[in-house]
C-alpha positions as CSV (number, residue, x, y, z in Angstrom):
1,Q,9.8,-19.3,-11.5
2,V,8.7,-17.0,-14.0
3,Q,9.2,-13.1,-13.9
4,L,6.8,-10.7,-15.3
5,V,7.6,-6.9,-16.1
6,E,4.8,-4.8,-17.0
7,S,5.0,-1.4,-18.7
8,G,3.2,1.2,-20.6
9,G,0.7,2.4,-18.1
10,G,0.4,6.4,-17.3
11,L,-2.1,9.0,-17.2
12,V,-4.5,9.5,-20.6
13,Q,-7.7,11.4,-21.1
14,P,-11.1,9.6,-21.6
15,G,-11.3,8.3,-25.1
16,G,-7.7,8.1,-25.4
17,S,-5.7,4.8,-25.8
18,L,-2.7,3.0,-24.2
19,R,-0.8,-0.2,-24.7
20,L,0.5,-2.3,-21.8
21,S,3.4,-4.8,-22.0
22,C,4.5,-7.7,-20.3
23,A,7.8,-9.2,-20.7
24,A,8.3,-12.6,-19.5
25,S,11.1,-14.6,-18.2
26,G,12.3,-17.7,-16.5
27,S,10.6,-21.1,-16.7
28,I,7.8,-20.2,-19.0
29,F,7.6,-23.8,-20.5
30,G,4.3,-24.9,-19.3
31,I,2.6,-21.9,-19.0
32,Y,-0.6,-22.2,-20.9
33,V,-2.6,-19.0,-20.4
34,W,-1.7,-15.2,-20.1
35,G,-3.7,-12.5,-19.1
36,W,-4.3,-9.1,-17.6
37,D,-6.2,-8.4,-14.3
38,R,-6.7,-5.0,-12.9
39,Q,-7.4,-3.5,-9.1
40,A,-9.4,-0.2,-8.8
41,P,-9.0,1.8,-5.6
42,G,-11.5,-0.1,-3.1
43,K,-12.4,-3.0,-5.2
44,Q,-11.5,-6.5,-5.9
45,R,-9.2,-7.7,-8.4
46,E,-10.9,-8.5,-11.5
47,L,-9.8,-10.3,-14.9
48,V,-9.7,-7.8,-18.0
49,A,-8.4,-10.4,-20.7
50,R,-6.6,-13.5,-21.3
51,I,-5.1,-15.7,-24.1
52,S,-4.4,-19.3,-24.1
53,N,-1.4,-20.7,-26.0
54,S,-3.6,-21.6,-28.8
55,G,-4.9,-18.0,-29.3
56,I,-8.3,-18.1,-27.8
57,T,-9.2,-14.9,-26.1
58,N,-11.8,-13.8,-23.5
59,Y,-12.6,-10.3,-22.2
60,A,-14.5,-9.1,-19.3
61,D,-17.7,-7.8,-20.5
62,S,-16.8,-3.9,-19.4
63,V,-13.9,-3.8,-22.0
64,K,-15.1,-5.9,-24.8
65,G,-14.7,-4.2,-28.2
66,R,-12.3,-1.6,-26.8
67,F,-9.3,-3.7,-25.4
68,T,-7.3,-6.3,-27.3
69,I,-5.0,-8.8,-25.9
70,S,-2.2,-10.2,-28.0
71,R,1.2,-12.3,-27.4
72,D,4.4,-12.1,-29.3
73,N,5.9,-15.6,-28.7
74,A,9.2,-14.7,-30.2
75,K,9.8,-12.1,-27.8
76,N,7.8,-13.9,-24.9
77,T,5.6,-10.6,-24.4
78,V,2.1,-10.2,-24.2
79,Y,0.2,-6.7,-24.9
80,L,-2.9,-5.1,-23.9
81,Q,-3.9,-2.3,-26.4
82,M,-6.6,-0.2,-24.5
83,N,-8.6,2.2,-26.8
84,S,-11.8,4.3,-26.0
85,L,-10.6,4.4,-22.3
86,K,-13.1,5.5,-19.6
87,P,-12.6,7.0,-16.3
88,E,-13.8,3.5,-14.7
89,D,-10.7,1.9,-16.2
90,T,-8.5,3.6,-13.9
91,A,-6.8,0.7,-12.0
92,V,-3.7,-1.2,-11.5
93,Y,-3.0,-3.5,-14.3
94,Y,-1.3,-6.9,-13.4
95,C,0.1,-9.2,-16.1
96,K,-0.5,-12.8,-15.2
97,C,0.4,-16.1,-16.5
98,V,-0.9,-19.9,-15.4
99,G,0.8,-23.0,-15.4
100,L,1.3,-25.1,-12.6
101,N,1.7,-22.1,-10.8
102,A,0.1,-18.7,-11.2
103,Y,2.5,-15.5,-11.4
104,W,1.8,-12.0,-11.3
105,G,4.0,-8.7,-12.2
106,Q,4.2,-6.0,-9.9
107,G,1.3,-3.7,-11.7
108,T,1.4,-0.8,-13.7
109,Q,-0.9,2.3,-12.8
110,V,-3.2,3.5,-15.4
111,T,-5.2,6.5,-14.8
112,V,-7.9,7.9,-17.3
113,S,-9.0,11.3,-16.3
114,S,-9.2,14.8,-18.0
């Protein structure tokens, strides 16, 4: 089992920034990709960004150039730096990791509004 705990969400004005953190614990050996999904009200959950153990990153087209995913292996923590936030980025953001199984955190709310 893997436990993921997100933090860093909140309310921010358009154009602002937030950094989400995801602390992992448990049986993380064998996890080969880490990422962030999000789900806005009335919409399907979608991939935002992911990073492999080799450091290869992928981003949704809607966040390219604005969001950056990174990982601190020593702290077993994954980050999502979000800049130039837009109202359409409003969603619950879920940390995710994938090995033999997939695991998600409980989610953290990000609201972009003036």
